[in-house]
N, C-alpha and C positions, 0 to 999 in steps of 0.2 A: 651665614656661618656658611666656611668652606668645611671639605669634608674633613678632613683634620680635628679640625676644632669642635665640628659635633664629636667624633669618636671620643676627645678629650673631655669633651663635657658630660659624655656619657659615664667617664671611667668616676669621675670626680663625682657626679651622681650616686654610682651605684659604692663607691668608699664612704661616701657621707651614712650612707644607707646603713651599710656594713659595721660602720663607728657605733652607731644606736645600737646593733646588735650584740656586739661587742660589750658595751657598757653595761647593758640588761642582765646578760650571763657573768660578766665578772661581779656583780651585786647581787644572783642569783635571785632574779627577778624577772618579773613577765612586763610588757611595754606596759606605762601609763596611757592613759586618754591622748594627752597631746605628742607621745612618742609614735604612737600606732598611729595618728594621722599625719606625722611629717613622714614615718619611714612610707607609707602607702601612697603618700606625695612624690615624695622622690624617685619610689620605683614606678610609679605612671610614667612622670616624667621621660626615666630610661627608657619604658618602652616603647613612648613615643618617640624618642630618638633613634632606638636601633629600626623603627619601621621607617621613621623617615630617611636615615641610612639607606636601608634597604630602597627605598623609591629611588633617592637620586643616583647611588649605583646603577640600577636596573636601568632608569630612564638614560643615562650617558651610555650604559651600554646599546640599549634601544636604540638611541640615536642616531649611533654612530653605524649602525647594521643596516636601519631602513636607509641612511643616505646612501651608503652605497647600495642598496639595492636600487632606489631609483634612479641613481645615477646611471646603473648598468642597464636596466629595462627601458630609459628615455633613451639611450646610445644605442640599444640593439635594435636591428631590423625585424619586424614581427615574425617573421618564422623563427626567429632567435629567442623573442620575448620572454617564453615561459621558461626557458633555462636561464636566462639571465635573472628574473626574479629569483628561479631555485636558488641558484649558485648564494652561499653564502647561509643561507637558512639553517639555523640549529638542523640536526638531522630526522629527528622525531615531526616539526614541524614539517620540513622538507618532504618525508612520505606522505603527510596527509593533503599537502598542496598538489604532489603529484596524481592523486587518486583522485581530484577533483578536475584538473586537468584529461586526465585520461578518458574520463565521463563525460564531460565537456571542453574538447578542445578550442572553440569559439573563446571562450573567457579568458585565453591566454593572448589574444590580437588587441593591438593597439586601437584598432577603431572600436573595439567590444567595452574598452576601460573608456573612451571618450564620451562615446553615448553613454554609456551609463553615468558618467559626471555630469553629462547635461541634464541627465533623466533629471537627477538628488537635486540637480540648483532651479532648472525649470518644469520638473514634471512631464515634457517633452518623453514620448517614448519614440524613440527612431528605429527604424526598421529594424538594425540590428537588435534590438529588442525580440529575436528569432526561439526563446524562448523563456516565457514568461511561465510560472508554475501557474497552478490553478487557481488561486488565488489573487492573483493579477502582481503577485509580488514581480521581481525583476532579478535573476539569477544574476550573482557577483562576478565583478572579475577577480584574476588571479592575484593583484595585486591588492586587492582587498583582503583577500582570504589571506594571504600570507601575512599582512600588518596585523590585521586583527588578534590571529593565533598567538603571534608573538606577544602581544600587549596582554593576552586574555592571561598567558602563561607567566609573564611580570608580575601579574595583577594578585596570580593565586599561587599557590604552590604545590596542592595535589596533582595537577595535569604536569608541572615540572617533573617531580618524582614519579610520575606513573607509568603504565605500560599501555599506550597509546594506541588507537586501532582505527582505519576510517572505513566506512562502507561507502562504497558506488554502486553498488548491485546487492542485492538483497534487503533485508529487514533485520539481521541481528548476526550476532557474530559468536562465536564460542567453540570450544574444544574441549576434548577429554581433561578433568583433573583426577589427581589420586583421591579417593575420599578417606582412605583407610591402608596404609605402608603394608609392605608384605613383610611377612617374619623374616629373620636370620637367616642366611645360609645354613646348610648342617655339613659339617663334617661326615665324610664317608670314603669309604674303603674303595679299592682300583675298582673291582666287582660289584661292589654293593648297591643294594638297590636306593632310588634318589625318591623322597618323600613330594610330596604333590603340595606347594602353598595353598592355604583356603581361605587369608586372611587380607589380600588385596582387593580392593572394591574400586572401580570407576565410578565417576559420577559426570553430569554435563552440564556446567551452568552455560547458558547466554544470555547475551548483553540484549536489548531491544531498544534503542534510543528512541528517546520519547520526544514528541516536540516541545520546543522551549521559545517563549516569542518575549520580547519586549519592546515595547511603544516609548520613543524620546519625543520631543517637541523642540522644535528650531525656529527661531524667529525666521522670517523670510527676508530681511534687511541684512541680517547675516548671512543668508545662503547667497544673495545677490551682491555682497563684499566681493570685490574682482581678487583682491588681494586675498582671500581667506578659499584655500579647497575645500568645496563642501563635504566633498567623501572625507577629509581629515576631522572634520567635526562629527560625521554621522558614526565613524569608524571609532573613534575612541570614545564616544560617548555610548557605543554598544558595546565594547571591548569590556566598560567597566560593569554594565548592566547585566552581559551574560554571567561574567566571571565571578561575581559578589553570588550570583545567584545557582552558579554551578557550585560554588565553593559549598556553601551552605549544604546543600545538596549531598554531596562529596562526604561532610563531614556528618550530618543528623540527618540526612533522608531514609526514607522509611522502606524506596522499595518500589511504593507501589504507585505508577506512572510518574516514577522519577529514578534517579539515583538512587543505592545504596549506601546508606554510610559506615564509615567506621565504628560512628556511637553507638550503630543499633546491634541490639542484639540478633542473630539470625542463624540459623541454621546454614542458609542460602549464602554467608558470608563469614562473619566475627562471632562465632557461637559464645556463651555463654560460660566456658570452661576457658577461656583464653581469659577472664577477669580476676584481677590479683587485689584482695582488699589486704593480704596479709600484711600489718604495721602501721595500718591507717588508723584512725578515728572515724566516728560517725561525720566527722567535721572537719575533718583537716588530713592534709597528705605527710606522712610521717619518711624520715629517711630511711629506715629498715622497707618499708616498702618500693620504693626506687630499687634498691638493691633486688630488693624479690622481682619486680617487675623487670628488671634488664637479665637479669639468669632466669626467665623463665622463657627467655628466649636461645633459641639454637645459636651456634656459636656462626654457623653461616649463613644468617641473617642480620649478627651486629654490626657485620664489616660495612652494612647498606641504611641501617638504621636510623631513624627520627623520633623524637621524642617530639608531641604537638601538646601544647597546654593553652589554654586563655591567660592572659598575662595576669588573671585574680590570684589563678592557682599559682604561677612564679612568683609571686609576692611573699607566699609562703615556703615555697621551697627554697630561694635565695636564703633564707634564716637557718636553713638547714646544715648542720655539719656531719663528719664521720667523727669516726672514734678518736682521731688526732686531732681534732679540731681545725679541721680543713674544711671550706664551704665546699658542696658538693656541687653548686652551681659557677661556673666561671663565664664571667663575658667576653665576648669576641671582640676585641680592640684594636686590632689591625684588621687591613683590608683583606675584604672577602671571606675573613675569620668567622667563623658563626657562634654564638652562646655556646657550650656546652656544659652537660650535665651526664655524671660519670664517665665521661670522656663519650661523648656522642651527641651528636647537633641536638638543638633546640627551636624548632619552631613554633612562633607566638600566631596565633590563630583567632579571632574574634568570635570566629565560629563555633569552637571548641565549648563544651558544656562549664560552665563557672556556678552550678549549685550544688552548694556543699551542705549536703544530705545524705541523710542514712542510705548506702547502697544507689549513689549516684555518681555517672563518671565523670571524672576530673580529669583524664589525660588518656594519652596513649603512644605506646613504642611499639615501631613497626617498620618492616620493609617495604615500602610504598610501590616497590614494581609490582607487587604482588595486589594493588588494587590496579585493575583495569577499566580503561573508558574509551568508550565506544562513539565517535562521533559521525553524523551521517553531514557530507559537506554539500547539500543540497540548500545552499543558503542564500536567500532572499532576502531583499530587502522593499516593502510595498510603500510607495509615499498617498498621505493623506491628505490630499488638498482642502476639503469644502470643511471637515469634521472643526480646524481651529482659524477658520478664516477670520472670523471677529477677532479673535485675540493677535492679528497676524501673526501667526505661526502657520506651520507645515508640520504635520507627523510622520514618523518614519516607523516603519513598524518591521523590524528584524525577524527573523525567524529561522530557526534549525532545529537537529534532534541530537540526543547527549543521553547517554547512559552510562552506570560505572557501577561497579561493586568490587569488594575484596573476596578474591577468588581461593585464596588458602589461609584459612585464621590462623594456621600455626605460625604462621608470620607475622602478628600481634600481638602484643599482651593489653590490655586496658589497667588503666588507674582508677581502681574500684572504692569509695569508702565504705566500712566496714558497716 
């Protein structure tokens, strides 16, 4: 199905689901069992199409970017290779890759890249494996880092919206943050005394990247197929594995040896004072609650704010109307237009909470630039030859370090059941 056909089919499904809602409302009744089943099926399919559209659009965009990147890198002289790879990357990814190149200039050379690919394919470590890590892994070349980070960003949304930091030296990143705002300024006469502020308080939150490892297994026959680049096989699988693991932690991580998630109540991140339950029942989201949540954020945050819900929550929200009978949720049916809720973009995440019981979190609205992600780019790949030899496979163990946390709770508000 072409992109336009996918959009039209999604619009049809949503229109059919809304027809069921309107029919029940006109007859002043709830859904019967058959209508509930049909509505859920229609909205699940519509959500799947939205995710499929996002993947298709991201893949097309990424394929074009990476094709240009590879062409520039292949054509460049060795001393120009790093700049050729960096050209055209998204600014935040470029910054991360530049940090890795500054720390290890050799990973930007063509010779290093060729030796890395040979290592993936045959397990042979040539002379340019000049910098294995202590566990025997192979520091990956700049092309691999750039492509992996691009793919990870496309597969999960938090990294795309967050503020990203790179650690090439040291083991943490932090800066002073305002914990308590100062009082308003005072009107004074020309020669009057000035009162000292006593309310401003500073804190300091630090991000310490935690080790993240993923093991993948690839058949030896596939690795030896001359038409397939082993680097592509390993990179694509690791991008998915790392991306999913990170996203889960950015959503619900407890902050102990892993990132602190936005759905975890913590004085170090988003405290319970940012939970909004007004207008909800113990099992369902109410229209009034969504208004309460939106306007609990200061105006300065709304311009960059995103709603985040599980698809099960969106099935409820898609039925809600305002006092004029207009649906609160509006699907994005045009190119690059996201779904909207009360005029703000909506992101669907499989890792958002979807347990509808008393006191549970079921959504969030926030400016995710106030979620910080710190990544250590000492990314290594270790080839495990003997462990899976009986199955005709080789293992590849990828290792890097990442941490993340919300650094200013005021920029977020959580949808909480009563």
